[in-house]
MIDOSE-1310 file (N, C-alpha, C; in nm, 2 decimals, decimal comma, always signed):
residues 75
xxxx	+1,07/+1,63/+0,12/+0,95/+1,55/+0,10/+0,88/+1,51/+0,23; +0,75/+1,52/+0,23/+0,67/+1,49/+0,35/+0,61/+1,35/+0,33; +0,63/+1,26/+0,43/+0,58/+1,13/+0,43/+0,46/+1,11/+0,53; +0,35/+1,06/+0,48/+0,23/+1,04/+0,56/+0,18/+0,90/+0,55
xxxx	+0,14/+0,84/+0,66/+0,07/+0,71/+0,65/-0,05/+0,71/+0,56; -0,08/+0,61/+0,49/-0,20/+0,61/+0,40/-0,33/+0,64/+0,47; -0,35/+0,59/+0,59/-0,48/+0,61/+0,66/-0,49/+0,76/+0,69; -0,39/+0,83/+0,73/-0,40/+0,97/+0,76/-0,42/+1,05/+0,63
xxxx	-0,35/+1,01/+0,52/-0,36/+1,07/+0,39/-0,51/+1,07/+0,34; -0,57/+0,95/+0,36/-0,71/+0,93/+0,32/-0,80/+1,01/+0,41; -0,77/+1,01/+0,54/-0,86/+1,09/+0,63/-0,85/+1,24/+0,59; -0,74/+1,29/+0,55/-0,72/+1,43/+0,51/-0,79/+1,46/+0,38
xxxx	-0,77/+1,37/+0,28/-0,81/+1,40/+0,14/-0,94/+1,34/+0,10; -0,98/+1,23/+0,17/-1,10/+1,16/+0,13/-1,06/+1,04/+0,04; -1,13/+0,93/+0,04/-1,09/+0,81/-0,03/-1,09/+0,84/-0,18; -1,18/+0,90/-0,24/-1,19/+0,92/-0,39/-1,07/+1,01/-0,43
xxxx	-1,05/+1,12/-0,36/-0,94/+1,22/-0,39/-0,80/+1,15/-0,37; -0,79/+1,07/-0,27/-0,66/+1,00/-0,24/-0,63/+0,91/-0,36; -0,74/+0,83/-0,40/-0,72/+0,74/-0,51/-0,68/+0,82/-0,64; -0,75/+0,93/-0,67/-0,71/+1,01/-0,79/-0,57/+1,06/-0,78
xxxx	-0,53/+1,11/-0,67/-0,39/+1,16/-0,65/-0,28/+1,06/-0,67; -0,32/+0,93/-0,62/-0,22/+0,82/-0,63/-0,24/+0,74/-0,76; -0,33/+0,78/-0,84/-0,36/+0,71/-0,97/-0,39/+0,56/-0,95; -0,48/+0,54/-0,86/-0,53/+0,40/-0,83/-0,68/+0,42/-0,82
xxxx	-0,75/+0,31/-0,80/-0,90/+0,31/-0,78/-0,93/+0,33/-0,63; -1,05/+0,38/-0,61/-1,10/+0,39/-0,47/-1,11/+0,25/-0,40; -1,15/+0,15/-0,47/-1,15/+0,01/-0,41/-1,01/-0,03/-0,37; -0,91/+0,01/-0,45/-0,77/-0,03/-0,41/-0,73/+0,03/-0,28
xxxx	-0,77/+0,16/-0,26/-0,74/+0,23/-0,14/-0,81/+0,16/-0,02; -0,94/+0,13/-0,04/-1,02/+0,06/+0,06/-0,95/-0,08/+0,10; -0,91/-0,15/+0,00/-0,85/-0,28/+0,02/-0,72/-0,27/+0,10; -0,64/-0,17/+0,06/-0,51/-0,15/+0,13/-0,54/-0,11/+0,28
xxxx	-0,63/-0,03/+0,30/-0,67/+0,01/+0,44/-0,72/-0,10/+0,52; -0,81/-0,18/+0,46/-0,87/-0,30/+0,53/-0,76/-0,40/+0,57; -0,66/-0,42/+0,48/-0,56/-0,51/+0,51/-0,45/-0,46/+0,60; -0,47/-0,33/+0,64/-0,37/-0,27/+0,73/-0,23/-0,27/+0,67
xxxx	-0,22/-0,25/+0,54/-0,08/-0,25/+0,48/-0,01/-0,12/+0,52; +0,12/-0,13/+0,54/+0,21/-0,02/+0,58/+0,25/+0,06/+0,46; +0,16/+0,15/+0,42/+0,18/+0,23/+0,30/+0,20/+0,37/+0,34; +0,31/+0,43/+0,29/+0,34/+0,57/+0,32/+0,33/+0,65/+0,19
xxxx	+0,27/+0,77/+0,20/+0,25/+0,86/+0,09/+0,35/+0,97/+0,10; +0,42/+1,00/-0,01/+0,52/+1,11/-0,02/+0,47/+1,21/-0,11; +0,48/+1,34/-0,06/+0,45/+1,45/-0,15/+0,58/+1,50/-0,21; +0,58/+1,49/-0,34/+0,71/+1,52/-0,42/+0,72/+1,68/-0,44
xxxx	+0,84/+1,73/-0,46/+0,85/+1,87/-0,48/+0,76/+1,94/-0,58; +0,72/+1,86/-0,69/+0,64/+1,92/-0,79/+0,49/+1,92/-0,75; +0,46/+1,87/-0,63/+0,32/+1,87/-0,58/+0,24/+1,74/-0,61; +0,31/+1,64/-0,68/+0,25/+1,51/-0,70/+0,27/+1,42/-0,58
xxxx	+0,21/+1,31/-0,59/+0,22/+1,21/-0,47/+0,27/+1,08/-0,52; +0,34/+1,01/-0,44/+0,39/+0,87/-0,46/+0,37/+0,79/-0,34; +0,33/+0,67/-0,35/+0,31/+0,58/-0,24/+0,41/+0,46/-0,24; +0,46/+0,43/-0,12/+0,55/+0,32/-0,11/+0,50/+0,23/+0,01
xxxx	+0,52/+0,10/-0,01/+0,48/+0,00/+0,09/+0,60/-0,05/+0,16; +0,60/-0,05/+0,29/+0,71/-0,11/+0,37/+0,67/-0,25/+0,41; +0,75/-0,35/+0,37/+0,72/-0,49/+0,40/+0,85/-0,56/+0,45; +0,83/-0,66/+0,53/+0,95/-0,73/+0,57/+1,01/-0,81/+0,46
xxxx	+1,14/-0,84/+0,47/+1,21/-0,91/+0,37/+1,26/-1,04/+0,43; +1,24/-1,16/+0,37/+1,17/-1,18/+0,25/+1,02/-1,17/+0,28; +0,94/-1,13/+0,18/+0,80/-1,11/+0,19/+0,72/-1,23/+0,15; +0,69/-1,32/+0,24/+0,61/-1,44/+0,21/+0,50/-1,44/+0,31
xxxx	+0,39/-1,50/+0,27/+0,28/-1,52/+0,36/+0,32/-1,63/+0,46; +0,28/-1,62/+0,59/+0,31/-1,72/+0,69/+0,24/-1,85/+0,64; +0,31/-1,96/+0,65/+0,26/-2,09/+0,62/+0,29/-2,13/+0,47; +0,36/-2,04/+0,40/+0,39/-2,07/+0,26/+0,54/-2,12/+0,25
xxxx	+0,56/-2,22/+0,17/+0,69/-2,26/+0,13/+0,72/-2,24/-0,01; +0,82/-2,17/-0,05/+0,85/-2,14/-0,19/+0,95/-2,24/-0,24; +0,92/-2,30/-0,36/+1,01/-2,39/-0,43/+1,05/-2,33/-0,56; +1,15/-2,38/-0,63/+1,19/-2,32/-0,76/+1,08/-2,34/-0,86
xxxx	+1,00/-2,45/-0,84/+0,90/-2,48/-0,95/+0,75/-2,46/-0,90; +0,73/-2,44/-0,77/+0,59/-2,42/-0,72/+0,59/-2,35/-0,59; +0,48/-2,30/-0,55/+0,46/-2,24/-0,41/+0,35/-2,32/-0,35; +0,38/-2,37/-0,23/+0,28/-2,45/-0,15/+0,24/-2,37/-0,03
xxx	+0,11/-2,34/-0,01/+0,07/-2,27/+0,11/-0,03/-2,35/+0,19; -0,01/-2,35/+0,32/-0,11/-2,42/+0,41/-0,23/-2,33/+0,43; -0,35/-2,39/+0,44/-0,47/-2,32/+0,46/-0,49/-2,27/+0,60
C-alpha cells in the first residue's frame, strides 16, 4: 500500500476528484487542508483509497480540561 500526505494527494488528483475518491465533500478536503491536519491517504490493493489522520494521544485541544460530566475550554 502506498501512503501519501493529503496535500500531495490533492495536488495530484485535484480537490474535487480527491473528495470523490475519499467519499467526502470538497469543502471537507478544503477544511482539512486549511487546518493542516496530518492526514495520510492509502491506496488499497483493489485501487480504492482510504484516509487516516495521525493525532497525538490523548487528543485534546490546548486549554481544555475534560471532566466526567463536562468539558471546559478557555477562549
